[in-house]
C-alpha positions as semicolon CSV with decimal commas, in nm:
position;residue;x (nm);y (nm);z (nm)
1;M;15,229;-7,283;-21,949
2;S;14,857;-7,063;-21,985
3;K;14,616;-6,951;-21,725
4;Q;14,277;-7,137;-21,823
5;K;14,006;-6,921;-21,639
6;R;13,772;-7,061;-21,463
7;E;13,418;-6,993;-21,415
8;F;13,224;-7,051;-21,073
9;S;12,843;-7,080;-21,110
10;P;12,682;-6,842;-20,823
11;E;12,609;-7,132;-20,627
12;E;12,980;-7,264;-20,616
13;K;13,064;-6,904;-20,541
14;I;12,814;-6,878;-20,231
15;S;12,935;-7,249;-20,143
16;I;13,340;-7,081;-20,127
17;L;13,241;-6,808;-19,920
18;Q;13,030;-7,006;-19,639
19;E;13,301;-7,245;-19,655
20;G;13,564;-6,932;-19,598
21;E;13,375;-6,815;-19,284
22;R;13,395;-7,233;-19,166
23;E;13,678;-7,297;-19,248
24;G;13,941;-6,963;-19,305
25;V;13,961;-6,756;-19,588
26;S;14,343;-6,871;-19,646
27;A;14,254;-7,231;-19,634
28;T;13,947;-7,234;-19,860
29;C;14,120;-6,983;-20,120
30;R;14,435;-7,211;-20,138
31;K;14,195;-7,480;-20,125
32;Y;14,042;-7,404;-20,452
33;N;14,324;-7,183;-20,634
34;I;14,142;-6,855;-20,581
35;A;14,342;-6,519;-20,476
36;H;14,213;-6,353;-20,150
37;S;14,105;-6,034;-20,377
38;V;13,851;-6,239;-20,562
39;F;13,723;-6,425;-20,224
40;G;13,676;-6,020;-20,139
41;Y;13,524;-5,901;-20,424
42;W;13,266;-6,237;-20,405
43;R;13,151;-6,160;-20,057
44;K;13,114;-5,792;-20,108
45;K;12,904;-5,860;-20,425
46;Y;12,712;-6,068;-20,229
47;L;12,673;-5,873;-19,911
48;A;12,534;-5,599;-20,151
49;K;12,358;-5,787;-20,421
50;G;12,247;-6,177;-20,305
51;K;12,269;-6,434;-20,540
52;E;12,243;-6,185;-20,829
53;G;12,562;-6,022;-20,731
54;L;12,772;-6,288;-20,793
55;S;12,631;-6,406;-21,126
56;Y;12,825;-6,325;-21,479
57;S;12,688;-5,941;-21,518
58;R;12,857;-5,898;-21,873
59;Q;12,623;-5,880;-22,185
60;R;12,768;-5,991;-22,535
61;E;12,645;-5,733;-22,726
62;D;12,525;-5,815;-23,095
63;P;12,709;-5,744;-23,387
64;R;12,434;-5,608;-23,574
65;I;12,348;-5,366;-23,324
66;R;12,704;-5,250;-23,336
67;E;12,692;-5,276;-23,716
68;L;12,399;-5,029;-23,688
69;E;12,572;-4,764;-23,436
70;A;12,884;-4,746;-23,650
71;E;12,666;-4,674;-23,972
72;N;12,443;-4,430;-23,713
73;E;12,759;-4,264;-23,635
74;K;12,868;-4,208;-24,030
75;L;12,558;-4,080;-24,092
76;R;12,603;-3,865;-23,834
77;R;12,908;-3,761;-23,952
78;V;12,809;-3,687;-24,342
79;I;12,479;-3,530;-24,199
80;S;12,702;-3,264;-23,980
81;K;12,952;-3,219;-24,276
82;Q;12,650;-3,112;-24,523
83;A;12,528;-2,853;-24,281
84;L;12,863;-2,684;-24,241
85;E;12,867;-2,684;-24,612
86;I;12,516;-2,513;-24,625
87;E;12,590;-2,291;-24,369
88;V;12,924;-2,146;-24,549
89;K;12,748;-2,161;-24,911
90;D;12,448;-1,937;-24,710
91;E;12,692;-1,701;-24,555
92;L;12,932;-1,656;-24,899
93;I;12,570;-1,549;-25,051
94;K;12,473;-1,336;-24,807
95;K;12,832;-1,166;-24,896
96;G;12,780;-1,151;-25,210
97;Q;12,427;-0,995;-25,217
98;A;12,587;-0,745;-24,956
99;H;12,874;-0,639;-25,184
100;F;12,629;-0,637;-25,487
101;Q;12,401;-0,408;-25,366
102;K;12,698;-0,171;-25,204
103;G;12,798;-0,154;-25,562
104;R;12,460;-0,086;-25,736
105;R;12,442;0,172;-25,484
106;S;12,779;0,401;-25,579
């Protein structure tokens, strides 16, 4: 038996909270088949932010944005690898020149 996720609108949540204040939290939770912790969470959000606190706040992420972020990360790795290679080559060239200069003096 799978649980089906129910979504309540902010207006429904407010009416459930008001009913809970009038008739009692336990009875209201049983009536709407919600956990007491959910009721407390809704009440806390409602007291903190009002009706906006009860709205669904998770925003969908655009797949194109995710794709661009992945490409951006890949390019950052490539650039950092190239920068490291350039730095190592510069150090080798400097060591080679120092060795060459040292050999010419003798």
